[in-house]
C-alpha positions in Angstrom: 32.5 3.0 -25.6 31.2 0.2 -27.7 27.8 0.1 -29.5 26.6 -2.6 -27.0 27.6 -0.4 -24.0 25.7 2.6 -25.6 22.6 0.5 -26.2 22.8 -0.9 -22.6 23.1 2.6 -21.3 20.2 3.8 -23.4 17.9 1.0 -22.2 18.8 1.7 -18.6 17.7 5.3 -19.0 14.5 6.8 -17.6 13.4 8.4 -20.9 9.9 7.5 -22.4 11.5 6.0 -25.5 13.8 3.7 -23.4 10.7 2.6 -21.4 8.7 1.9 -24.5 11.6 -0.1 -26.0 11.9 -2.1 -22.8 8.2 -2.9 -22.7 8.1 -3.7 -26.4 11.0 -6.1 -26.0 9.3 -7.8 -23.0 6.1 -8.3 -24.9 7.9 -9.6 -28.0 9.9 -12.0 -25.9 6.7 -13.4 -24.4 5.0 -13.8 -27.7 8.0 -15.6 -29.2 8.3 -18.0 -26.2 4.6 -18.5 -26.3 4.6 -19.3 -30.0 7.4 -21.9 -29.5 5.6 -23.5 -26.7 2.5 -24.1 -28.6 4.4 -25.4 -31.6 6.8 -27.8 -29.8 5.7 -28.5 -26.1 2.0 -27.9 -25.5 0.3 -29.0 -28.6 -3.1 -29.7 -27.1 -5.2 -26.7 -28.0 -7.5 -27.2 -25.0 -4.5 -26.3 -22.8 -2.8 -23.6 -24.9 -3.4 -22.0 -28.2 -1.0 -19.8 -30.4 -1.0 -16.0 -29.9 -2.7 -15.6 -33.3 -5.8 -17.5 -32.2 -6.0 -15.5 -29.0 -5.8 -12.2 -30.9 -8.4 -13.5 -33.3 -10.7 -14.4 -30.5 -10.1 -11.0 -28.9 -11.0 -9.2 -32.2 -14.2 -11.3 -32.4 -15.2 -10.5 -28.9 -14.5 -6.8 -29.5 -16.6 -6.7 -32.7 -19.5 -8.5 -31.0 -19.5 -5.9 -28.2 -18.8 -8.5 -25.5 -15.4 -6.9 -24.6 -17.0 -3.5 -24.1 -19.8 -4.9 -21.9 -17.5 -6.9 -19.7 -14.9 -4.1 -19.6 -17.5 -1.6 -18.6 -18.6 -3.7 -15.6 -15.1 -4.5 -14.4 -13.9 -0.9 -14.8 -16.9 0.6 -13.0 -16.4 -1.8 -10.1 -12.7 -1.3 -9.8 -12.9 2.5 -10.6 -15.2 3.1 -7.6 -13.8 0.7 -5.1 -10.0 1.1 -5.6 -9.9 4.9 -4.8 -11.9 4.2 -1.6 -9.3 1.5 -0.6 -6.5 3.9 -1.3 -8.0 6.7 0.8 -8.8 4.2 3.6 -5.3 2.8 3.5 -3.5 6.2 3.6 -5.8 7.5 6.4 -5.3 4.2 8.3 -1.5 4.5 7.9 -1.5 8.1 9.1 -3.4 7.2 12.2 -1.1 4.2 13.0 2.1 6.2 12.5 0.9 9.1 14.6 0.2 6.9 17.7 2.6 4.2 18.9 -0.1 2.8 21.3 -2.7 2.6 18.5 -0.1 0.8 16.3 0.8 -1.7 19.0 -2.8 -2.3 19.8 -4.2 -2.6 16.3 -1.1 -3.9 14.5 -1.5 -7.6 15.4 -5.2 -7.7 14.3 -4.4 -5.9 11.0 -1.5 -8.4 10.4 -4.0 -11.2 11.0 -6.5 -9.7 8.7 -3.9 -9.1 6.0 -2.9 -12.7 6.2 -6.5 -13.9 5.6 -7.2 -14.8 1.9 -10.0 -12.4 1.5 -10.8 -13.8 -2.0 -11.5 -17.2 -0.4 -14.4 -15.5 1.5 -15.9 -14.1 -1.6 -18.8 -16.5 -1.6 -19.6 -15.4 2.0 -19.7 -11.8 1.1 -21.9 -12.5 -1.9 -24.3 -14.6 0.4 -24.4 -11.5 2.6 -24.7 -8.7 0.0 -26.1 -10.6 -2.9 -25.1 -10.7 -6.6 -24.0 -7.4 -8.1 -22.0 -4.3 -7.4 -22.1 -4.3 -3.5 -20.3 -7.6 -3.0 -17.6 -6.7 -5.7 -17.1 -3.3 -4.0 -16.5 -4.7 -0.6 -14.2 -7.6 -1.8 -12.0 -5.2 -3.8 -11.7 -2.7 -0.9 -10.8 -5.4 1.6 -8.2 -6.9 -0.8 -6.6 -3.6 -1.7 -6.6 -1.6 1.4 -4.0 -3.4 3.4 -0.9 -2.9 1.2 -1.6 0.9 1.1 -2.1 1.0 4.9 1.1 -1.0 5.7 3.4 1.0 3.3 2.0 4.3 4.4 2.8 3.6 8.0 6.2 2.3 7.2 7.0 5.2 5.0 5.9 7.7 7.6 7.9 6.0 10.4 11.0 5.6 8.2 11.5 9.4 7.7 15.1 10.3 8.3 15.3 11.8 11.8 18.1 14.3 10.7 15.7 15.8 8.3 13.0 16.3 11.0 15.5 17.8 13.3 16.8 20.2 10.6 13.2 21.4 10.0 12.7 21.9 13.8 15.9 23.9 14.0 14.3 26.3 11.6 11.2 26.4 13.9 8.9 24.6 11.6 5.6 23.6 13.0 4.4 20.0 13.2 2.2 20.6 10.2 5.0 22.1 8.2 7.2 19.2 9.1 4.5 16.7 8.0 3.9 18.5 4.6 7.4 19.4 3.7 9.4 16.5 5.2 7.6 13.5 6.4 4.9 13.1 3.7 7.3 13.7 0.8 9.7 11.2 2.2 6.9 8.6 2.5 5.4 9.2 -0.9 7.5 6.5 -2.7 6.5 4.0 0.0 2.9 5.0 -0.5 3.0 4.8 -4.2 4.6 1.4 -4.1 1.8 0.2 -1.9 -0.8 1.6 -4.3 0.9 -0.3 -7.1 0.7 -3.6 -5.2 -2.9 -2.8 -4.2 -3.8 -2.2 -7.8 -2.7 -5.8 -8.7 -4.4 -7.3 -5.7 -7.6 -5.3 -6.7 -7.6 -6.9 -10.2 -7.4 -10.3 -8.6 -10.1 -9.4 -6.2 -12.5 -8.2 -8.9 -11.9 -11.4 -11.0 -12.7 -13.7 -8.1 -15.8 -11.6 -7.2 -17.0 -11.8 -10.7 -16.5 -15.5 -10.7 -19.0 -16.0 -8.0 -21.4 -12.9 -8.0 -21.7 -11.3 -11.4 -23.4 -11.6 -14.8 -20.8 -9.4 -16.6 -17.2 -8.4 -16.3 -13.8 -9.9 -17.2 -14.0 -12.5 -14.4 -17.4 -13.7 -15.5 -16.1 -13.9 -19.2 -13.1 -15.9 -18.1 -15.3 -18.3 -16.1 -17.8 -18.7 -19.0 -14.9 -19.4 -21.4 -13.4 -21.9 -19.1 -16.7 -23.8 -18.7 -17.0 -24.0 -22.6 -13.3 -24.9 -23.0 -12.8 -21.8 -25.2 -9.1 -21.4 -24.3 -8.5 -18.6 -26.9 -11.3 -16.5 -25.4 -10.2 -17.2 -21.9 -6.6 -16.1 -22.7 -7.9 -13.1 -24.6 -9.6 -11.7 -21.4 -6.5 -12.7 -19.2 -4.5 -10.5 -21.6 -6.9 -7.6 -21.1 -6.6 -7.9 -17.4 -2.8 -8.0 -17.8 -3.0 -4.8 -19.9 -5.1 -3.1 -17.2 -2.5 -4.1 -14.6 0.4 -2.8 -16.8 -1.4 0.5 -17.5 -2.1 1.0 -13.8 1.4 0.3 -12.8 2.8 2.7 -15.3 0.3 5.3 -14.3 1.3 5.2 -10.6 5.0 5.1 -11.6 4.4 8.4 -13.5 2.7 9.9 -10.5 5.6 8.9 -8.3 8.1 10.6 -10.8 6.0 13.7 -10.7 5.5 13.9 -6.9 9.0 12.6 -5.9 11.4 13.5 -8.8 14.4 13.3 -6.5 13.9 9.5 -6.3 14.9 9.2 -10.0 18.2 11.0 -9.5 
């Protein structure tokens, strides 16, 4: 086996070191491409600035306390609304998967609601609920609940029938089948839905803060855009990207813990 094959095999592994190397390589690649673009293609600093200027702006915003103030507002809003969306999505998926009639009746309406761009209705929710926490809470919940609901239903309905029949052959009750066969089988689907919902929740909170907040990453991005502070705008976009990455890695770790057989 050559050195390149060994390196390739290492990077394909599921170890923490391999994962860290992959993430570091991805970040470094983006920074290099970004630097090349600002030096050769997009030289207008109102459109794009080099990474060094963005990190300097991020440092200045952190030292001034603005990052902590905006970060706290966004974290509180997402931290309270996203778990509610997850619980509602899982419970809704359980209900739909347990009743074919309910699924056939409510399915078309849920599909229509899922297709509606909820973020486009943000000004309407703000008009109803006013500026502040309530409007952000509702927007994030509505944006994030549907991916969890859909993947939960699909995961529960996709359980291998041979596994269910094997459990019944051992005289397992319906509850035992659910807890030991159906739910574990559906867990990867549910976690995948939660990861998608997390990304949608971040989009929802930014849009909500655009229209109805005086603090938060979305508000900071809007304020930076209005003053043409491209470096500051990109700094807060990077922070949102970090939040998304951390959330995705966190839910991936949960999936590995709850469904280790999926990694085999």
